[in-house]
DONUTOR-170731 format. One line per 4 residues: for each residue x, y, z of C-alpha. Coordinates in Angstrom, 3 decimals, padded with zeros to 6 digits, m for minus. Layout:
<pts>
X:Y:Z | ...
</pts>
This chain:
<pts>
000.000:000.000:000.000 | 001.383:003.428:m000.891 | 002.409:005.656:001.984 | 000.460:008.937:002.291
001.880:012.293:003.346 | 003.482:011.777:006.742 | 005.136:013.644:009.523 | 007.791:012.451:011.925
006.945:011.788:015.560 | 008.958:010.324:018.388 | 008.094:006.898:016.990 | 009.138:007.702:013.392
006.910:008.264:010.332 | 003.197:008.093:011.008 | 000.230:009.138:008.897 | m000.865:012.680:009.725
m004.433:013.182:010.914 | m004.425:016.609:009.277 | m002.544:016.029:005.999 | m004.543:013.492:003.985
m004.292:012.580:000.329 | m005.818:009.946:m001.867 | m003.960:006.702:m001.371 | m003.124:004.571:m004.392
m004.798:001.699:m002.605 | m004.534:m001.831:m003.857 | m007.949:m003.170:m004.793 | m008.643:m006.159:m002.566
m011.137:m008.892:m003.342 | m013.500:m009.948:m000.562 | m011.507:m013.176:m000.178 | m008.373:m011.097:000.557
m009.893:m009.098:003.437 | m009.704:m010.061:007.120 | m011.998:m008.155:009.485 | m011.369:m009.031:013.123
m012.029:m007.539:016.555 | m009.475:m007.639:019.358 | m011.573:m008.290:022.461 | m011.102:m009.637:025.974
m011.012:m008.770:029.648 | m009.525:m005.444:030.717 | m005.722:m005.079:030.714 | m005.133:m008.296:028.761
m002.997:m006.454:026.172 | m005.281:m005.865:023.197 | m004.017:m002.375:022.373 | m000.374:m003.457:022.480
m001.259:m006.455:020.320 | m002.627:m004.094:017.663 | 000.518:m001.961:018.038 | 002.714:m005.037:017.529
000.765:m005.993:014.404 | 001.274:m002.533:012.925 | 005.002:m002.797:013.686 | 005.245:m006.261:012.085
003.613:m004.915:008.913 | 005.838:m001.847:008.800 | 002.982:000.631:009.286 | 004.888:002.123:012.213
008.663:002.053:012.579 | 008.653:001.841:016.360 | 006.041:000.636:018.849 | 004.495:003.182:021.178
003.435:002.609:024.772 | 000.277:002.956:026.814 | 002.185:004.596:029.681 | 003.354:007.407:027.396
000.047:007.682:025.527 | 001.775:007.027:022.187 | m000.082:004.017:020.771 | m001.870:004.345:017.444
m005.084:002.940:018.895 | m005.493:004.931:022.135 | m005.290:008.521:020.960 | m008.244:010.253:022.629
m007.473:012.625:025.490 | m009.446:010.552:027.986 | m007.619:007.380:026.921 | m004.186:008.943:027.229
m005.036:010.343:030.682 | m006.590:007.141:032.055 | m004.181:004.699:030.321 | m007.083:002.543:029.106
m009.051:002.076:025.895 | m012.437:003.798:025.970 | m013.519:003.787:022.333 | m013.216:001.270:019.517
m010.301:002.150:017.261 | m009.936:001.085:013.623 | m006.631:000.179:011.974 | m005.530:m001.481:008.740
m002.429:m003.090:007.282 | m001.292:m005.426:004.519 | 000.068:m008.830:005.511 | 001.088:m011.227:002.794
m001.239:m009.624:000.278 | m004.207:m009.715:002.649 | m005.824:m006.580:004.047 | m006.324:m006.699:007.822
m009.014:m004.434:009.274 | m008.268:m004.463:013.002 | m010.813:m003.222:015.536 | m009.199:m002.675:018.926
m012.028:m002.796:021.479 | m011.951:m001.678:025.139 | m011.815:m004.435:027.727 | m013.457:m002.569:030.602
m017.050:m003.726:030.905 | m018.092:m000.087:031.269 | m017.423:000.170:027.531 | m018.755:m003.238:026.465
m020.861:m001.516:023.796 | m017.645:m000.777:021.877 | m016.765:m004.483:021.815 | m020.303:m005.305:020.680
m020.050:m002.819:017.832 | m016.693:m004.243:016.769 | m017.901:m007.836:016.876 | m020.969:m006.866:014.827
m018.711:m005.747:011.967 | m016.093:m008.500:012.372 | m015.743:m011.894:010.712 | m013.616:m013.237:013.549
m013.068:m012.558:017.251 | m009.478:m012.532:018.529 | m010.006:m013.037:022.270 | m007.003:m011.968:024.344
m006.433:m013.648:027.722 | m003.819:m012.508:030.235 | m001.298:m015.304:030.912 | m001.165:m014.433:034.599
m004.790:m013.556:035.448 | m006.444:m016.054:033.101 | m010.069:m016.035:031.995 | m012.125:m013.146:033.414
m015.754:m012.103:033.298 | m014.959:m009.897:030.308 | m013.660:m012.983:028.484 | m016.988:m014.704:029.031
m018.919:m011.644:027.894 | m017.130:m011.270:024.564 | m017.275:m015.029:023.960 | m021.047:m014.926:024.372
m021.398:m011.943:022.043 | m019.140:m013.507:019.388 | m021.230:m016.675:019.618 | m024.428:m014.662:019.156
m022.982:m013.109:015.989 | m021.917:m016.545:014.737 | m018.246:m015.701:014.171 | m015.229:m017.989:014.797
m012.840:m017.282:017.661 | m009.085:m017.266:018.090 | m007.573:m017.178:021.583 | m004.352:m015.327:022.342
m002.669:m016.008:025.678 | m000.700:m012.800:026.112 | 001.817:m011.354:028.560 | 003.946:m014.491:028.809
006.928:m012.372:029.897 | 005.347:m011.643:033.292 | 006.336:m013.213:036.599 | 003.634:m015.755:037.363
002.579:m016.173:033.727 | 001.223:m019.693:033.248 | 000.268:m020.732:029.709 | m000.980:m024.200:030.678
m003.200:m022.845:033.453 | m004.704:m020.203:031.140 | m005.244:m022.814:028.426 | m006.938:m025.071:030.994
m009.286:m022.248:032.004 | m010.138:m021.571:028.345 | m010.938:m025.255:027.802 | m012.988:m025.469:030.988
m014.990:m022.358:030.089 | m015.314:m022.612:026.317 | m014.631:m026.191:025.285 | m011.874:m028.794:025.056
m011.239:m027.999:021.391 | m009.140:m024.954:022.238 | m005.902:m026.024:020.574 | m002.436:m024.394:020.860
m000.875:m023.621:017.478 | 002.030:m021.975:019.286 | 003.322:m022.579:022.818 | 005.877:m020.684:024.950
009.312:m022.265:025.183 | 010.689:m019.997:027.922 | 007.798:m018.155:029.654 | 008.713:m015.510:032.217
010.747:m012.271:032.148 | 013.062:m013.510:029.369 | 010.316:m014.887:027.112 | 011.356:m014.728:023.459
010.725:m018.188:021.973 | 007.604:m020.022:020.808 | 007.094:m023.573:019.627 | 005.151:m023.711:016.355
002.813:m026.722:016.141 | 002.147:m026.463:012.399 | 005.759:m025.999:011.316 | 007.349:m028.211:013.997
009.847:m025.442:014.672 | 011.025:m023.000:017.327 | 010.942:m019.276:016.586 | 013.331:m017.022:018.521
012.238:m013.365:018.335 | 014.472:m010.321:018.099 | 014.748:m008.094:021.161 | 014.111:m004.881:019.170
010.307:m005.417:019.095 | 010.346:m005.615:015.290 | 008.536:m008.966:015.338 | 011.285:m010.653:013.307
012.316:m014.174:014.268 | 014.869:m016.868:013.536 | 013.385:m020.306:012.919 | 015.003:m023.659:013.776
013.579:m027.219:013.752 | 012.141:m028.407:017.051 | 014.216:m031.105:018.724 | 014.153:m033.417:021.740
011.156:m033.043:024.060 | 009.790:m030.162:022.013 | 009.724:m032.355:018.903 | 007.857:m035.068:020.794
005.344:m032.559:022.088 | 004.770:m031.182:018.589 | 004.286:m034.707:017.243 | 001.534:m035.418:019.789
m000.189:m032.092:019.127 | 000.139:m032.571:015.374 | m001.761:m035.844:015.546 | m004.531:m034.266:017.616
m004.809:m031.399:015.124 | m005.070:m033.873:012.248 | m008.045:m035.492:013.992 | m009.791:m032.133:014.408
m009.216:m031.249:010.760 | m010.432:m034.632:009.542 | m013.707:m034.085:011.421 | m014.417:m030.941:009.385
m014.532:m032.690:006.000 | m016.070:m036.064:005.114 | m013.495:m036.766:002.400 | m010.637:m036.025:004.772
m012.269:m038.103:007.483 | m012.408:m041.080:005.110 | m008.726:m040.663:004.233 | m007.895:m040.386:007.921
m009.682:m043.655:008.701 | m007.928:m045.374:005.789 | m004.382:m044.147:006.534 | m004.581:m043.108:010.184
m003.146:m039.698:009.279 | m003.239:m036.906:006.683 | m000.499:m035.559:004.464 | 000.919:m032.115:005.179
m000.886:m030.805:002.087 | m004.208:m032.300:003.213 | m003.734:m030.925:006.709 | m003.101:m027.387:005.504
m005.882:m027.621:002.935 | m008.398:m028.592:005.624 | m007.218:m026.106:008.226 | m009.304:m023.215:006.891
m012.527:m025.256:006.858 | m011.847:m026.671:010.325 | m011.340:m023.173:011.715 | m014.473:m021.872:010.004
m016.518:m024.694:011.486 | m014.731:m024.293:014.835 | m013.986:m027.997:015.078 | m010.977:m026.524:016.821
m010.254:m023.058:018.242 | m006.673:m021.879:017.662 | m004.684:m020.650:020.658 | m001.517:m018.566:020.287
001.213:m017.685:022.791 | 002.384:m014.051:022.660 | 003.965:m011.157:024.431 | 002.566:m008.141:022.592
004.680:m005.715:024.637 | 007.874:m007.301:023.220 | 006.318:m008.341:019.891 | 006.951:m012.050:020.476
004.725:m014.606:018.723 | 002.543:m011.965:017.039 | 003.769:m012.633:013.485 | 002.638:m016.273:013.646
m000.820:m015.175:014.756 | m000.894:m012.824:011.769 | 000.278:m015.593:009.438 | m002.608:m017.795:010.549
m005.166:m015.009:010.128 | m003.810:m014.211:006.669 | m003.624:m017.801:005.385 | m006.497:m019.535:007.173
m008.632:m016.767:008.674 | m012.202:m015.833:007.815 | m012.882:m013.523:004.881 | m016.153:m011.733:004.069
m016.490:m014.130:001.124 | m016.492:m017.086:003.537 | m019.513:m015.708:005.352 | m021.238:m014.936:002.055
m024.799:m014.007:002.920 | m026.149:m011.667:005.569 | m029.684:m011.547:006.948 | m031.625:m008.352:006.327
m035.206:m007.069:006.349 | m036.847:m005.574:003.268 | m039.266:m002.627:003.045 | m042.215:m004.961:003.773
m040.638:m006.338:006.937 | m039.819:m009.711:005.380 | m036.495:m011.376:006.163 | m034.203:m011.742:003.150
m030.602:m012.778:002.547 | m028.162:m010.243:001.167 | m025.386:m011.787:m000.913 | m021.974:m010.143:m000.873
m021.899:m010.463:m004.690 | m024.979:m008.238:m005.095 | m023.809:m005.252:m007.199 | m025.893:m002.702:m005.262
m024.076:m001.115:m002.279 | m025.289:m001.803:001.263 | m023.448:m000.344:004.283 | m023.913:m000.848:008.008
m022.799:001.944:010.356 | m021.483:000.042:013.376 | m019.936:002.951:015.264 | m020.130:006.739:015.339
m017.953:009.075:017.360 | m017.553:012.820:017.758 | m014.044:013.982:016.976 | m013.235:017.528:018.197
m011.405:018.436:014.959 | m013.609:016.702:012.424 | m017.113:016.363:013.851 | m019.047:013.111:013.690
m017.108:010.208:012.223 | m019.047:007.129:011.062 | m017.405:003.681:010.873 | m019.095:001.371:008.386
m018.770:m002.015:006.716 | m019.693:m002.597:003.078 | m021.890:m005.711:002.946 | m022.440:m005.753:m000.815
m021.609:m003.783:m003.940 | m018.820:m001.258:m004.320 | m018.869:002.075:m002.502 | m017.670:004.947:m004.689
m016.954:008.510:m003.687 | m019.910:010.821:m004.345 | m022.547:008.083:m004.149 | m025.965:008.918:m002.717
m027.356:006.229:m000.436 | m030.669:005.898:001.364 | m030.820:005.536:005.163 | m033.614:003.008:005.681
m033.833:003.849:009.403 | m034.099:007.654:009.297 | m035.378:007.799:005.689 | m032.932:010.414:004.502
m030.577:010.378:001.537 | m026.904:010.731:002.403 | m024.086:011.694:000.048 | m020.760:009.971:000.627
m018.438:012.934:000.171 | m015.362:011.336:001.770 | m014.198:007.756:002.231 | m011.394:007.127:004.690
m009.324:004.185:005.810 | m007.937:004.682:009.294 | m005.073:003.931:011.594 | m006.367:005.389:014.843
m006.685:009.136:014.360 | m004.653:009.029:011.145 | m006.909:008.940:008.122 | m006.288:008.521:004.425
m008.750:009.387:001.668 | m009.609:006.685:m000.866 | m012.008:006.857:m003.792 | m013.760:003.519:m003.286
m014.156:000.502:m001.004 | m015.138:m003.004:m002.181 | m017.695:m005.364:m000.653 | m016.489:m006.768:002.662
m014.217:m003.829:003.456 | m014.401:m001.405:006.388 | m013.933:002.354:006.305 | m015.195:005.649:007.678
m016.893:008.817:006.478 | m017.883:012.217:007.877 | m020.573:014.871:007.497 | m023.583:012.553:007.300
m026.784:014.481:008.014 | m028.803:012.040:010.073 | m027.022:008.703:010.273 | m025.880:007.113:013.526
m024.816:003.834:015.120 | m026.925:000.921:013.876 | m028.214:002.595:010.710 | m028.199:000.972:007.264
m027.241:002.926:004.124 | m028.071:001.293:000.815 | m029.036:001.711:m002.791 | m032.693:002.791:m003.056
m033.157:m000.193:m005.380 | m032.689:m002.567:m002.448 | m034.212:m000.669:000.507 | m032.901:m003.168:003.071
m032.239:m002.829:006.790 | m029.491:m004.855:008.439 | m029.960:m006.138:012.024 | m028.927:m003.745:014.770
m026.809:m004.423:017.816 | m028.776:m005.115:020.993 | m026.813:m003.217:023.626 | m026.939:m004.279:027.301
m029.091:m002.336:029.725 | m027.280:000.139:031.992 | m026.583:m001.102:035.520 | m025.516:002.051:037.374
m027.537:005.229:037.839 | m026.733:008.728:039.052 | m028.345:012.148:038.974 | m026.651:015.083:037.285
m026.678:018.343:039.193 | m025.744:021.534:037.365 | m023.140:023.694:039.074 | m024.455:026.741:037.200
m028.214:027.200:037.104 | m029.834:027.988:033.787 | m027.732:025.605:031.680 | m030.445:022.962:031.357
m030.642:023.345:027.563 | m026.879:022.985:027.163 | m026.968:019.878:029.326 | m029.779:018.326:027.292
m028.016:019.055:024.005 | m024.769:017.576:025.275 | m026.418:014.413:026.604 | m028.389:013.932:023.383
m025.227:014.263:021.280 | m023.288:011.850:023.501 | m026.102:009.281:023.417 | m026.127:009.320:019.611
m022.536:008.119:019.535 | m022.826:005.898:022.627 | m026.177:004.072:022.856 | m025.057:002.142:025.954
m025.955:004.995:028.277 | m029.408:006.464:028.750 | m030.629:009.729:030.223 | m034.019:011.023:031.271
m035.390:014.150:032.845 | m037.516:012.651:035.603 | m040.453:014.970:036.230 | m041.520:013.035:039.319
m038.122:013.169:041.008 | m037.132:016.529:039.443 | m033.729:015.144:038.485 | m031.781:014.412:035.304
m030.902:010.731:035.615 | m027.984:009.194:033.735 | m027.804:005.404:033.483 | m024.512:003.851:032.381
m022.503:000.620:032.322 | m020.274:001.458:035.280 | m018.495:004.039:037.418 | m015.831:004.709:034.787
m018.530:005.152:032.146 | m020.235:007.810:034.283 | m016.935:009.588:034.807 | m016.208:009.662:031.076
m019.682:011.049:030.321 | m019.263:013.889:032.823 | m015.747:014.583:031.479 | m017.122:014.864:027.943
m019.892:017.216:029.097 | m017.294:019.441:030.729 | m014.613:019.427:028.017 | m016.704:019.342:024.861
m019.986:020.986:025.815 | m018.751:023.326:028.563 | m021.314:022.108:031.083 | m020.139:021.717:034.675
m022.033:018.964:036.498 | m021.593:016.764:039.515 | m022.955:013.301:040.159 | m025.317:012.863:043.104
m027.386:009.886:044.259 | m030.664:009.585:042.344 | m033.806:009.864:044.409 | m035.781:006.667:044.868
m039.315:006.348:043.496 | m040.964:005.417:046.759 | m044.733:005.069:046.755 | m047.381:005.772:049.394
m050.343:003.526:050.116 | m052.676:002.439:052.915 | m053.272:m000.704:054.947 | m056.841:m000.046:056.202
m060.183:001.459:055.225 | m061.111:004.986:056.246 | m063.614:007.747:055.583 | m063.510:011.527:055.535
m066.003:014.362:055.168 | m064.516:017.631:054.112 | m066.306:020.937:053.661 | m064.726:023.755:051.693
m066.364:027.129:052.291 | m065.032:030.532:051.317 | m066.982:033.787:051.357 | m065.314:037.050:050.300
m068.260:039.111:049.114 | m070.278:038.295:046.035 | m070.184:034.685:044.806 | m068.268:032.425:047.206
m066.983:028.864:047.129 | m068.748:025.867:048.640 | m068.345:022.107:048.343 | m068.651:019.167:050.694
m067.220:015.785:049.796 | m067.825:012.513:051.599 | m065.246:009.881:050.676 | m064.327:006.272:051.496
m060.970:004.732:050.662 | m059.638:001.176:050.916 | m056.463:m000.716:049.957 | m056.144:m002.356:046.535
m053.854:m005.237:045.478 | m050.206:m004.338:044.977 | m049.209:m002.633:041.709 | m052.815:m001.910:040.627
m052.616:001.869:040.853 | m055.225:004.419:041.957 | m058.907:003.779:041.224 | m061.550:006.519:041.509
m065.240:005.634:041.652 | m068.470:007.374:042.618 | m071.604:005.887:044.200 | m073.693:009.012:044.579
m077.447:008.645:045.073 | m080.097:011.338:045.188 | m079.503:014.995:044.360 | m077.130:016.096:047.126
m074.327:016.600:044.576 | m074.719:017.299:040.888 | m072.880:014.615:038.817 | m071.180:017.419:036.886
m068.847:017.853:039.884 | m067.611:014.222:039.902 | m064.681:014.989:037.510 | m063.782:017.942:039.729
m063.473:015.723:042.793 | m061.446:013.228:040.775 | m059.042:016.005:039.724 | m058.560:016.985:043.362
m057.891:013.370:044.367 | m055.415:012.874:041.513 | m053.546:016.053:042.426 | m053.235:014.976:046.065
m052.128:011.476:044.979 | m049.488:012.879:042.602 | m048.062:015.232:045.264 | m047.959:012.544:047.936
m049.322:012.905:051.449 | m047.088:011.023:053.835 | m043.652:011.936:052.444 | m044.199:013.578:049.070
m044.315:010.399:046.943 | m047.044:009.291:044.552 | m050.005:007.406:046.050 | m050.870:004.004:044.604
m052.931:000.874:045.223 | m055.900:002.761:046.688 | m059.589:002.613:045.757 | m061.456:005.904:046.272
m065.243:006.107:046.436 | m066.968:009.511:046.332 | m070.295:008.467:047.853 | m072.013:011.663:049.031
m071.629:015.365:049.784 | m073.361:018.711:049.599 | m073.445:021.647:047.221 | m074.744:025.204:047.069
m076.934:026.375:044.162 | m074.810:029.526:043.695 | m071.405:029.059:045.340 | m070.575:025.501:044.208
m068.278:025.264:041.212 | m065.449:023.204:039.698 | m062.626:024.668:041.802 | m064.617:024.274:045.042
m065.098:020.536:044.468 | m061.471:020.105:043.366 | m060.328:021.628:046.676 | m062.811:019.583:048.717
m061.804:016.373:046.904 | m058.133:017.159:047.477 | m058.473:017.634:051.243 | m061.047:014.872:051.772
m058.636:012.405:050.178 | m055.684:013.628:052.253 | m057.708:013.349:055.466 | m059.020:009.870:054.671
m055.529:008.733:053.635 | m053.945:009.742:056.943 | m056.692:007.837:058.792 | m056.126:004.608:056.810
m052.790:003.441:058.291 | m050.584:004.963:055.590 | m047.226:003.415:054.760 | m044.388:003.692:052.264
m043.602:001.205:049.513 | m040.132:000.788:048.043 | m039.158:m000.498:044.577 | m037.548:m003.926:044.470
m035.132:m004.821:041.677 | m034.261:m008.272:040.375 | m030.503:m008.783:040.017 | m028.597:m011.369:038.000
m024.978:m011.458:039.141 | m022.240:m013.381:037.330 | m019.107:m014.124:039.389 | m016.310:m016.714:039.528
m016.837:m019.489:042.075 | m014.425:m018.105:044.664 | m016.377:m014.864:045.121 | m019.841:m016.313:045.727
m019.561:m016.118:049.533 | m018.484:m012.463:049.557 | m021.224:m011.455:047.128 | m023.920:m013.355:049.046
m022.830:m011.737:052.321 | m022.987:m008.293:050.739 | m026.467:m008.972:049.358 | m027.647:m010.001:052.811
m026.413:m006.662:054.180 | m028.499:m004.930:051.515 | m031.720:m006.674:052.624 | m031.493:m008.903:049.566
m033.412:m012.144:049.010 | m031.578:m014.895:047.134 | m033.777:m016.512:044.478 | m031.308:m019.115:043.235
m027.798:m019.918:042.030 | m026.828:m021.615:038.752 | m023.420:m022.732:037.521 | m022.421:m021.945:033.917
m018.926:m022.567:032.521 | m017.000:m022.093:035.751 | m019.057:m019.023:036.660 | m021.876:m018.730:039.190
m025.086:m016.892:038.322 | m026.736:m015.502:041.459 | m030.349:m014.324:041.143 | m031.620:m012.047:043.894
m034.125:m009.334:044.717 | m032.826:m006.205:046.415 | m034.474:m002.866:047.334 | m033.514:m000.109:044.893
m032.517:002.095:047.840 | m029.666:m000.340:048.555 | m028.269:m000.407:045.007 | m026.653:002.978:044.498
m023.375:002.264:042.667 | m023.682:m001.451:043.364 | m021.679:m002.173:040.185 | m018.667:m000.494:041.794
m019.002:m002.504:045.001 | m019.403:m005.737:043.061 | m016.239:m005.130:041.075 | m014.380:m004.316:044.284
m015.603:m007.543:045.921 | m014.592:m009.651:042.928 | m011.383:m008.001:041.782 | m013.167:m006.592:038.757
m014.450:m010.017:037.676 | m018.109:m009.706:038.660 | m020.892:m008.227:036.521 | m024.598:m007.801:037.043
m027.833:m006.732:035.418 | m030.820:m005.287:037.219 | m034.402:m004.430:036.403 | m037.456:m003.274:038.313
m039.599:m006.104:039.703 | m042.288:m004.819:042.080 | m043.076:m002.681:045.134 | m042.987:m003.890:048.743
m043.755:m002.247:052.079 | m040.682:m000.730:053.718 | m039.600:m001.685:057.245 | m041.104:000.801:059.724
m037.790:002.267:060.966 | m036.684:002.999:057.395 | m040.074:004.541:056.570 | m039.703:006.978:059.413
m036.250:007.980:058.217 | m037.561:008.727:054.693 | m040.511:010.692:056.103 | m038.228:012.814:058.288
m035.859:013.512:055.380 | m038.818:014.515:053.229 | m040.060:016.954:055.884 | m036.621:018.559:056.153
m036.340:018.903:052.361 | m039.778:020.541:052.097 | m038.980:022.902:054.946 | m035.734:023.888:053.257
m037.590:024.569:049.996 | m040.047:026.827:051.842 | m037.198:028.815:053.394 | m035.452:029.220:050.025
m038.643:030.617:048.531
</pts>
C-alpha cells in the first residue's frame, strides 16, 4: 500500500491526521480481506497487540506505549489520561497480500458496547487472555457476544513475559470455560521475564524473536522433548481437521493420518466450522509470537467471502438474505464518534456492492438520503482518503446528516435494513446536578449528542423526582460522560445519588367528610365531599369511583373531585411520593346552588382524600429490583454476604462454565453504585444486570427515616422561597 503524506513523531513516520491525500490503494477482493475484533477482559494487552501488528507490517517504525500515551489505537485525550481504551479504534495493514481491518475494542465492561459494535462488523473474534490472570468475566462476555454473531474465535494467551505467567493454566481455564477444542498452534518455550521463543505446532519449529520489538524471528527445527510434544499435538490437530470434511475423514480412517498438504488444505474449513479453536502464545509488549498469529489469520482466517450471505429485512418487513456479490451497495454503520477536529465520524462495513466517492445512499432507518463525500481508511486518528471501497471492506466517512450507530445505508433499489446491535441495559444510575443554574438546555443538548454516539448509556429528565438521571454501564462510564460534558460541551455537572421512586399507600379502610367554604363578598366557594378509601392489590394503581345517590351533589362535579384526588395522589401525602394501590369512592356530599363550582369541588376532593388517607394506616412502599450477578466461584460467599447486608433475598444460584449466576431481589434504595461494590468484591471479575420487579412495604424504621428527610427537604424549599 502506498504511503500517504506523513510527519515524523517520536516513533518515526506516522500518517498525519491533518494532511490526507488519496492513497493509491490496492484493490482487494473480498476473499483477501480479514476483518477481526481484538476483544477480551480489561488489561489483557489488546491495544499493544494491535501496536505489535502494525510494527510487524511496517505501518509504524517503532512501537508506542500505553504509559506514554503514544499508541496508534489509544489517541483520545481521555484514553491517554486514564491509560485505558475507551472507544473502539480502527486500523488497517497489509500482511502477505491480505488486508487486515483491526478493531481494537476496550476491555473494561463499562465500555462493552464498543466491543459489541466491533464484533458486529467483524468476521472473527481474537479473544485476548492474560497469561497471569487467566479467563475473566470480560472474556466470558465477549465469547457470548461472538457466539451470538456466529463468528469464529481465536484465543491469544498474552503477557507471557510476566512473573507468574502460566500458559498451561490459562489454556486449561479456556478449555474449561469454552470447550476442550481450544488447541495451541504456538506454545511458549521460555515463559517468564526472558520470554522470546515459541514452539510452532504447524511448522514443527522453534521461533526465537528479536529483542528490538520488530517482530522478526529466527526459525530452527524443534528437537528433543519439544519435537515429541509437537508430534503429539500434530496428531490431535489432524483429527480435528479430519472431522471438518467427510473426504478427509475417510482418508484419515484409511491411513490413520493426513499428508501435510491435506492438513493445511483442511485447516481453513476446520477453523471456520470451529472444530478446533486456535490458541496462540504471545507477548505483545515485546512483539513475540505476534507474526505467527498474523500468518494464521492471513492464510487460514475468515474472509467476508467465507460468510457470504447476511440476513436483512426488506421494506415490507420480510427477512431476506443479502449476498456479498450483489452489485448494489449496502453499508452498516457500526460505530459513530464525535471527533473535536472533524465532527461526527461514522465507521461502516460494506456488505455488498462497491462504494464509490460521491454516491448517494438511502438511510432506511431515518429515511434520509446521504451523500458519501469522503471515504477514509484509518489507523487510529490518522486517516487517508480513498475513492472507493469493495464489498467486505471497512472504512469511515464524515458529514452525514442524520445517520448514527446501527443505521443501514443502501441503494434505493434494495431498501434493506441490516440487524442492529442489541446493547446491554445500563446497571448504574446517578443524577446530574448543574453547578451553574440555567444551563439545562446545554446539558440536554450535550447528553443527546453523547447518546447518539454511545447508545449504551441512557438519560431522562424525571419529572416526578425533578432530576436528570444518567444510566450507564459502570463508574468509569459515568466519569467519562461527565468529562465529555465538561470538556466538549462546557457544562459543569456533579454526580449525586438519584432519588428513589418510593410510593405511598394504605393498609386499612377509612372515611372523611370535608367541607370547603369561602366567602369574600359576592359569589363564594362551597363544596362538601364525603369519601371512602380502601387498599387495593399491589401494583394496581389508583382507582376513583363514585356511588352518589339522590340529588345532594350534581354529577357534573364528579370529575372535579377526581381532579382533586389525583392532584393529592401525585403530590404525595405522607412523604411527598405518589399514592398508589388505593380505591377511592366519592359516595355523598353537599353543594350550594350559587357558590358551588369546579374549583370548590377540586379543593374539597383534594383535602377529603388527604384526610381519609392519613386515617387509613398509611405506609411507604419501596421499589424492588431483580438482580442477576455473574461471578467466579471463589467470590460467591463475599457477594452473598454483601447482598444479605443490603436486605437482599436470594432466588437461586446456577453454575455456567466455571461461573456462578446468582439471582436475587434487592431494594432499589440499597443499590446505588452497586456495580462499583461488586467489582471491588470480585477483583473486577463480577458483573450484574438489574431491572425493576415490584413494590414492597418498607420496614417501619426505614419509613420513618424517609418521612423525616422529606419533611426537612420541604422545609428547606419553603425557606429558600
